[in-house]
NUPA-915285 format. One record per residue (C-alpha): residue number from 1; x, y, z; residue in three letters. Coordinates in steps of 0.2 Angstrom, whole numbers. Layout:
R   i    px    py    pz  aa
R NUM     X     Y     Z ALA
...
REM end
This chain:
R   i    px    py    pz  aa
R   1   349   284   805 UNK
R   2   362   283   816 UNK
R   3   362   267   828 UNK
R   4   373   265   843 UNK
R   5   374   246   848 UNK
R   6   378   241   867 UNK
R   7   381   228   876 UNK
R   8   396   214   882 UNK
R   9   401   201   893 UNK
R  10   400   187   881 UNK
R  11   396   185   863 UNK
R  12   381   178   868 UNK
R  13   377   199   869 UNK
R  14   384   203   852 UNK
R  15   378   190   841 UNK
R  16   359   195   841 UNK
R  17   363   213   840 UNK
R  18   375   211   825 UNK
R  19   357   200   818 UNK
R  20   349   217   818 UNK
R  21   362   226   810 UNK
R  22   362   214   796 UNK
R  23   343   221   793 UNK
R  24   348   239   794 UNK
R  25   362   239   785 UNK
R  26   352   238   768 UNK
R  27   341   255   774 UNK
R  28   350   270   766 UNK
R  29   357   281   774 UNK
R  30   361   269   789 UNK
R  31   375   271   801 UNK
R  32   381   261   815 UNK
R  33   395   262   830 UNK
R  34   396   250   846 UNK
R  35   400   253   861 UNK
R  36   406   240   874 UNK
R  37   419   234   885 UNK
R  38   439   232   881 UNK
R  39   440   215   878 UNK
R  40   448   209   862 UNK
R  41   437   196   856 UNK
R  42   422   205   857 UNK
R  43   429   220   848 UNK
R  44   436   209   835 UNK
R  45   418   201   832 UNK
R  46   410   218   829 UNK
R  47   422   225   817 UNK
R  48   423   212   806 UNK
R  49   406   218   802 UNK
R  50   413   235   798 UNK
R  51   406   245   815 UNK
R  52   418   256   823 UNK
R  53   420   249   841 UNK
R  54   423   262   856 UNK
R  55   427   253   874 UNK
R  56   423   260   891 UNK
R  57   426   257   908 UNK
R  58   412   249   918 UNK
R  59   410   239   935 UNK
R  60   403   223   937 UNK
R  61   385   222   944 UNK
R  62   385   210   960 UNK
R  63   372   203   968 UNK
R  64   380   202   985 UNK
R  65   391   212   997 UNK
R  66   408   216   991 UNK
R  67   420   231   993 UNK
R  68   424   229   975 UNK
R  69   405   235   971 UNK
R  70   412   254   979 UNK
R  71   427   254   970 UNK
R  72   418   249   953 UNK
R  73   406   266   957 UNK
R  74   422   274   950 UNK
R  75   420   264   933 UNK
R  76   401   264   931 UNK
R  77   403   286   932 UNK
R  78   420   286   922 UNK
R  79   408   273   907 UNK
R  80   396   285   909 UNK
R  81   404   300   904 UNK
R  82   415   289   892 UNK
R  83   399   285   883 UNK
R  84   390   302   886 UNK
R  85   403   310   874 UNK
R  86   404   295   862 UNK
R  87   387   299   859 UNK
R  88   386   314   858 UNK
R  89   399   316   844 UNK
R  90   393   301   836 UNK
R  91   376   311   835 UNK
R  92   367   293   839 UNK
R  93   348   292   835 UNK
R  94   345   278   844 UNK
R  95   353   267   855 UNK
R  96   350   248   856 UNK
R  97   354   240   871 UNK
R  98   359   220   872 UNK
R  99   363   220   890 UNK
R 100   378   215   900 UNK
R 101   384   226   914 UNK
R 102   396   236   899 UNK
R 103   379   242   893 UNK
R 104   372   251   911 UNK
R 105   381   268   908 UNK
R 106   378   271   889 UNK
R 107   360   268   893 UNK
R 108   360   279   905 UNK
R 109   369   291   895 UNK
R 110   358   289   881 UNK
R 111   344   294   893 UNK
R 112   352   311   899 UNK
R 113   354   314   880 UNK
R 114   336   313   876 UNK
R 115   341   298   864 UNK
R 116   328   285   863 UNK
R 117   333   266   870 UNK
R 118   327   250   863 UNK
R 119   334   236   875 UNK
R 120   333   218   874 UNK
R 121   335   202   883 UNK
R 122   338   185   877 UNK
R 123   334   175   893 UNK
R 124   319   167   902 UNK
R 125   319   178   915 UNK
R 126   327   198   915 UNK
R 127   346   202   923 UNK
R 128   349   214   933 UNK
R 129   358   225   920 UNK
R 130   340   222   909 UNK
R 131   330   228   926 UNK
R 132   340   244   927 UNK
R 133   339   246   910 UNK
R 134   321   244   907 UNK
R 135   319   260   918 UNK
R 136   326   269   905 UNK
R 137   321   262   889 UNK
R 138   307   266   878 UNK
R 139   305   249   873 UNK
R 140   311   233   882 UNK
R 141   311   215   869 UNK
R 142   309   201   877 UNK
R 143   309   181   870 UNK
R 144   293   176   879 UNK
R 145   277   184   884 UNK
R 146   278   175   902 UNK
R 147   292   181   914 UNK
R 148   294   198   913 UNK
R 149   280   204   924 UNK
R 150   293   215   933 UNK
R 151   294   225   915 UNK
R 152   280   237   913 UNK
R 153   267   229   901 UNK
R 154   268   246   891 UNK
R 155   288   244   887 UNK
R 156   286   225   884 UNK
R 157   287   221   865 UNK
R 158   289   199   863 UNK
R 159   300   198   849 UNK
R 160   309   181   851 UNK
R 161   328   181   848 UNK
R 162   338   188   834 UNK
R 163   347   175   825 UNK
R 164   358   179   809 UNK
R 165   352   180   793 UNK
R 166   363   167   787 UNK
R 167   357   154   799 UNK
R 168   338   159   794 UNK
R 169   341   155   778 UNK
R 170   350   139   778 UNK
R 171   338   133   791 UNK
R 172   324   133   776 UNK
R 173   334   127   762 UNK
R 174   334   105   761 UNK
R 175   348    94   769 UNK
R 176   360    89   758 UNK
R 177   369    72   765 UNK
R 178   385    75   754 UNK
R 179   387    89   766 UNK
R 180   392    76   779 UNK
R 181   400    62   770 UNK
R 182   408    53   786 UNK
R 183   392    50   794 UNK
R 184   383    35   788 UNK
R 185   366    36   781 UNK
R 186   359    24   793 UNK
R 187   368    32   809 UNK
R 188   359    40   820 UNK
R 189   369    57   827 UNK
R 190   370    65   843 UNK
R 191   378    82   842 UNK
R 192   386    90   856 UNK
R 193   388   107   858 UNK
R 194   401   111   871 UNK
R 195   414   124   868 UNK
R 196   410   142   879 UNK
R 197   418   140   896 UNK
R 198   407   133   904 UNK
R 199   405   118   894 UNK
R 200   420   105   904 UNK
R 201   405    98   912 UNK
R 202   397    93   896 UNK
R 203   412    88   889 UNK
R 204   418    77   904 UNK
R 205   401    68   901 UNK
R 206   402    64   883 UNK
R 207   421    58   886 UNK
R 208   416    46   902 UNK
R 209   402    39   892 UNK
R 210   408    40   875 UNK
R 211   409    20   872 UNK
R 212   392    18   877 UNK
R 213   387    34   867 UNK
R 214   396    28   851 UNK
R 215   387    14   852 UNK
R 216   371    22   851 UNK
R 217   374    33   837 UNK
R 218   388    44   829 UNK
R 219   395    57   839 UNK
R 220   399    74   833 UNK
R 221   405    85   845 UNK
R 222   411   102   849 UNK
R 223   422   105   865 UNK
R 224   431   124   865 UNK
R 225   447   128   861 UNK
R 226   452   125   878 UNK
R 227   447   109   880 UNK
R 228   453    96   864 UNK
R 229   460    81   869 UNK
R 230   462    75   851 UNK
R 231   452    59   854 UNK
R 232   453    45   843 UNK
R 233   437    34   843 UNK
R 234   427    25   830 UNK
R 235   409    34   826 UNK
R 236   417    50   834 UNK
R 237   422    67   829 UNK
R 238   430    81   841 UNK
R 239   431    99   836 UNK
R 240   434   115   843 UNK
R 241   421   126   837 UNK
R 242   410   122   822 UNK
R 243   408   134   809 UNK
R 244   402   132   792 UNK
R 245   394   112   794 UNK
R 246   383   119   810 UNK
R 247   366   119   798 UNK
R 248   369   103   791 UNK
R 249   371    97   808 UNK
R 250   359   104   816 UNK
R 251   347    98   801 UNK
R 252   355    81   802 UNK
R 253   354    78   822 UNK
R 254   345    65   830 UNK
R 255   348    73   847 UNK
R 256   357    87   853 UNK
R 257   366    90   870 UNK
R 258   370   106   875 UNK
R 259   369   121   889 UNK
R 260   354   132   888 UNK
R 261   360   146   884 UNK
R 262   347   159   873 UNK
R 263   355   160   858 UNK
R 264   359   141   856 UNK
R 265   340   140   863 UNK
R 266   335   149   847 UNK
R 267   343   141   835 UNK
R 268   338   123   840 UNK
R 269   321   130   839 UNK
R 270   325   137   820 UNK
R 271   330   120   816 UNK
R 272   317   110   826 UNK
R 273   330   100   835 UNK
R 274   327    88   849 UNK
R 275   337    93   863 UNK
R 276   343    88   880 UNK
R 277   349   104   890 UNK
R 278   363   102   903 UNK
R 279   362   120   910 UNK
R 280   374   131   918 UNK
R 281   371   130   937 UNK
R 282   369   145   949 UNK
R 283   387   142   955 UNK
R 284   395   150   941 UNK
R 285   379   162   935 UNK
R 286   364   170   939 UNK
R 287   352   155   936 UNK
R 288   347   162   920 UNK
R 289   352   145   908 UNK
R 290   341   134   924 UNK
R 291   326   147   920 UNK
R 292   328   143   900 UNK
R 293   331   125   902 UNK
R 294   314   125   913 UNK
R 295   305   136   903 UNK
R 296   309   123   888 UNK
R 297   303   108   898 UNK
R 298   288   115   904 UNK
R 299   282   117   886 UNK
R 300   288    99   882 UNK
R 301   301   107   870 UNK
R 302   319    99   878 UNK
R 303   323    86   891 UNK
R 304   333    94   906 UNK
R 305   346    89   917 UNK
R 306   348   101   930 UNK
R 307   353    95   945 UNK
R 308   371    84   948 UNK
R 309   358    71   953 UNK
R 310   350    72   937 UNK
R 311   368    70   927 UNK
R 312   367    51   933 UNK
R 313   354    50   921 UNK
R 314   364    57   908 UNK
R 315   367    40   896 UNK
R 316   349    36   901 UNK
R 317   340    49   897 UNK
R 318   350    49   878 UNK
R 319   346    31   875 UNK
R 320   327    34   879 UNK
R 321   328    48   866 UNK
R 322   338    40   853 UNK
R 323   327    24   854 UNK
R 324   312    35   853 UNK
R 325   307    43   837 UNK
R 326   290    49   843 UNK
R 327   297    57   858 UNK
R 328   310    65   848 UNK
R 329   297    71   835 UNK
R 330   286    78   850 UNK
R 331   302    88   855 UNK
R 332   305    94   839 UNK
R 333   289   101   834 UNK
R 334   286   109   851 UNK
R 335   303   118   850 UNK
R 336   300   124   832 UNK
R 337   284   133   837 UNK
R 338   297   143   847 UNK
R 339   306   149   835 UNK
R 340   305   169   828 UNK
R 341   313   170   811 UNK
R 342   308   188   808 UNK
R 343   314   194   825 UNK
R 344   330   203   818 UNK
R 345   316   212   806 UNK
R 346   305   216   820 UNK
R 347   318   224   832 UNK
R 348   325   233   816 UNK
R 349   307   240   810 UNK
R 350   305   245   832 UNK
R 351   322   254   829 UNK
R 352   318   263   813 UNK
R 353   300   270   820 UNK
R 354   312   278   836 UNK
R 355   319   291   820 UNK
R 356   300   294   815 UNK
REM end
């Protein structure tokens, strides 16, 4: 079976598809390739998994009037024909779309070639690309049962969000305190997951209140490579990105402060982490993170700070949760209920059924 993956715009579109690839790579006769945008970080992550990567042109899908929308029609048409010949040349049996504006031309090309399409939406509401792709998809996989009424019920499949197999495996192993020797046994741990392009707000909040936060807990702060300040503070560690230590930190964390991206939320649910979510605002996005955060808050699976006024309560919210084990336990238990450990496997089986 030959699977074409498509999607891009952020690495959040890439990693879930790679989780599905990890499941399918065990099948005899499986082959994969990727159609994406010409962006080095996305290309490198895909090619590192041994998947051939083909870049195409694509136009951004804007929700407002702009002369650029007219100019991008040419990019979309060009991307369509590029994808058309790439799919035909590589003889794809099925196309799996993870969304983002680059996915629209390959989905359209697959539809016209008679190649079945399965799309996946990670967020609590469908983005514009997913809504367009849904018209040309056999199935649309979604994280939750609610919030996707605009997609035909006959096409909707509730799967959750795919998570890398390495994290799923480590979530089931006991915590080993020797993995984090710098954190005292009696210390509470506040894990801050900044790092993406929209994390400066969280980074600034933490640094402004660092003295108060470190009095409450040991603060482990992922701040992103573009915002490293090399601060020296007792009971504080600052890193650009967390790699191998992430599973241990998620297991050990008493509270996680994070944005509300779909992949992060899926990982927090997998580890049952109590969290305080500060979603990226509508001035920087379509509001998908706000939808994600409010969905979890409605289930008592996370606390949220959505507005600028809410941010004034940041330290009080952190203190309230760190001081109250019962509240943290409630958030942890409700978050864990949302975990979908077999999501990647279920999507892989769905893709295999397209070939039968």
